[in-house]
C-alpha positions in Angstrom: 0.0 0.0 0.0 1.3 3.4 -0.9 0.9 6.3 1.5 0.4 9.8 -0.1 1.8 11.5 3.0 5.1 9.7 2.4 5.3 11.3 -1.1 5.2 14.7 0.4 7.9 13.8 3.0 10.0 12.4 0.1 9.6 15.7 -1.8 10.6 17.7 1.3 13.6 15.5 1.8 14.6 16.0 -1.9 14.2 19.7 -1.6 16.3 19.8 1.6 19.0 17.7 -0.1 19.0 20.0 -3.1 19.5 23.0 -0.8 22.3 21.4 1.2 24.2 19.6 -1.6 27.0 21.3 -3.6 25.3 23.2 -6.4 22.1 23.5 -4.4 20.0 26.6 -4.1 21.7 27.8 -0.9 25.1 27.6 -2.5 23.7 29.5 -5.6 22.3 32.2 -3.4 25.6 32.5 -1.5 27.4 32.6 -4.8 25.3 35.5 -6.1 25.7 37.7 -3.0 29.3 38.9 -3.7 28.3 39.8 -7.3 25.3 41.8 -6.0 27.4 43.7 -3.6 30.2 44.3 -6.1 27.9 45.7 -8.8 26.1 47.9 -6.3 29.5 49.2 -5.1 30.5 50.0 -8.7 27.2 51.8 -9.3 27.6 53.8 -6.1 31.3 54.6 -6.8 30.5 55.7 -10.4 27.7 58.0 -9.1 29.9 59.6 -6.4 32.7 60.2 -8.9 30.2 61.8 -11.3 28.8 64.0 -8.6 32.3 65.1 -7.5 33.3 66.0 -11.1 30.2 68.0 -11.5 30.8 69.8 -8.2 34.5 70.6 -9.1 33.4 71.8 -12.6 30.8 74.2 -11.1 33.4 75.6 -8.7 36.1 76.0 -11.4 33.7 77.7 -13.9 32.4 80.0 -11.1 35.9 81.0 -10.0 37.1 81.5 -13.5 34.3 84.0 -14.2 35.2 86.1 -11.2 37.6 89.0 -11.2 40.2 86.8 -9.6 39.8 84.1 -12.3 40.2 86.6 -15.1 43.7 87.7 -14.0 46.9 87.0 -15.8 48.7 84.9 -13.1 49.6 81.2 -13.4 46.9 80.2 -10.9 44.2 82.0 -12.9 45.4 80.4 -16.2 45.3 77.0 -14.5 41.7 77.6 -13.2 40.6 78.6 -16.7 42.2 75.6 -18.3 40.7 73.3 -15.7 37.3 75.0 -16.2 37.6 73.8 -19.9 38.9 70.3 -19.1 36.4 69.4 -16.3 33.2 69.7 -18.3 34.7 67.4 -20.9 35.8 65.0 -18.1 32.3 65.0 -16.7 30.8 64.2 -20.2 33.3 61.4 -20.6 32.4 60.0 -17.2 28.7 60.1 -17.9 29.4 58.3 -21.3 31.4 55.5 -19.6 28.7 55.1 -16.9 25.9 54.9 -19.5 28.0 52.4 -21.6 28.8 50.0 -18.7 25.4 50.7 -17.0 26.3 49.3 -13.5 22.7 49.9 -12.3 21.3 47.6 -15.0 23.9 44.9 -14.2 23.0 45.3 -10.5 19.3 45.0 -11.3 19.9 41.8 -13.3 22.0 40.2 -10.6 19.5 41.2 -7.9 16.6 39.7 -9.9 18.6 36.5 -10.4 19.3 36.3 -6.7 15.7 36.9 -5.9 14.7 34.2 -8.3 17.0 31.7 -6.7 15.7 32.7 -3.2 12.1 32.5 -4.3 12.5 29.0 -5.8 13.6 27.8 -2.3 10.2 28.6 -1.0 8.2 27.2 -3.8 
């Protein structure tokens, strides 16, 4: 005679073994965590660098437009040159960020991790 309750117990045992065995869901989940953290770190770093470049650009352009910045000294020339270079640097930074799209990669890895975690509870 075959007991239906034992089928459910067997399924639960199979699920538990799948989670604990190498290559199981738990190991997959743990494997994705560093990738999620790393992509978020890159996204955060790229954003902070972009903000810093924008801030320095604004300061340089503002100072170069003052009476001090319009002088003929070496410091004033350096400020004017940097006021030209930093906007280009900001544009290049934005282009690199949009090309590598760390937020998209982070979203994909996060969804993959969420999928692995949700399968555990199915």
